[in-house]
N, C-alpha and C positions, 0 to 999 in steps of 0.2 A: 307235570303239566303238561295237556295236551296243546297242540299249537292251536285249535280253535278257541280256548280259554284263554292263551297267551294274547292274544288279537282282540277277545272282549274285552279283558280286563283293561288292557291299554289303552283303547279305544273310548272305552268305557271313565276311565281316570282320566287321558286326557281332555275330555269337555267339564267332567267333575273340576278339575284342578284350576283350568284355565276357568269357570265361570266363580268358583271360590273366591282366588286368591286374586288375581289381576282387576277386579271388578265387585269383590263384596268385603271381604276380608280388608284390602289395602285397594283403592283404587289406585292405578298404576295409572304415574302420569301420561303415558302412550294412547293408555285407552279413553283419556278425556283429549286428549288434544287432539284422537281421529273422529272422534263424535265431534266435536266444533270445528271442525274443518268443513261442516258441511251448514255449518252457521247457527250452528245453536247455539241457546243461551248456556251461559257454566251451571244454572242447576238443572235444564233440561237434558244438558250433555251426561250429568251425573246419575240425572233416572232414566236416562238410557240405556247407560252401563250399570248401574245397577240390577234391572229389567234385566236386560241382555245376560248378566252373569245366574241369575234365576231362573231363565230361561234354560244356558246352557247345563247348569246343575240338573235339571229335571231332564232333559233330553240324554245325557250321560247312566243317569239310573233308569231311563226308558231303553237304553243300549244294549247296557248290563241285563235288565228284566228280561227283554224281548228279546233278544240277540238271534233269534228262529227267524226274528222278522224280515228277509228280506228285502221288503219295499224300505223298512226303515234303514236296513245299512244304506239302500241309494240311497236313502233320502237324508243320512251321513254325510256319502260322497260327496253331492249337491253342495250340502249346507256348505262343506268346507272349500269346494272349488269357489262357490258365492262368495265367501268371506276373502280367498286369496283374490278373487275379480275388486271385491271391492278396497281390499288395502290397496291392490297394485293402481287402482286410481283414481283413490282418493286421498292417498299417501304411501307414496311411492317409495320414501325415503325410508323405509322400515325393510324394503326388501333387503335391503346390502347389509342390515345388521347384526349381528351376531344372536341366535335362536330366533332366526326370523320365522316368518308364515308359511315362505316356503318350504322348507328343511319341516318342518312342525306338521303342517295341511298335508301337506305329499306324503310323509309318511303315516299318517293316520290314514292315509285314504289308501295308500298300500295296502297297511294289516288290515285295510276294511274288503279289497279286494282277498285276500288269505281266509278274513274270515267267510266270505263268499263260496269259495275255492271250499273251504274244506267242508260247509253246509250241504253244497251240492254231494262232495263225498260221501257224507252220512246220508240220502236218502236211499 
């Protein structure tokens, strides 16, 4: 399997997995806590969490299908930095937990740059 295929699959997988399991299949308590931390009701937090899950799955599928669109990969990088910033500001305790967004987001961002580099080399 080529480097760009590994990066493509893992970036897409990360978005799809994080949309499906901690937001739709089983809403993780941490997901509820983060949306509730901005003052939303439990019902609103659940709706936003589930909507975000659907959005992440759609985005992951788009990244898998349209992986040659550099603007989409840059959007991925921006979104991952924005989500990391969101957690840093609103729920910073998460940053020192196991399997936290620092390690997850920065790893996927690094894979995004690998994919961009591979795409530039293919042109």
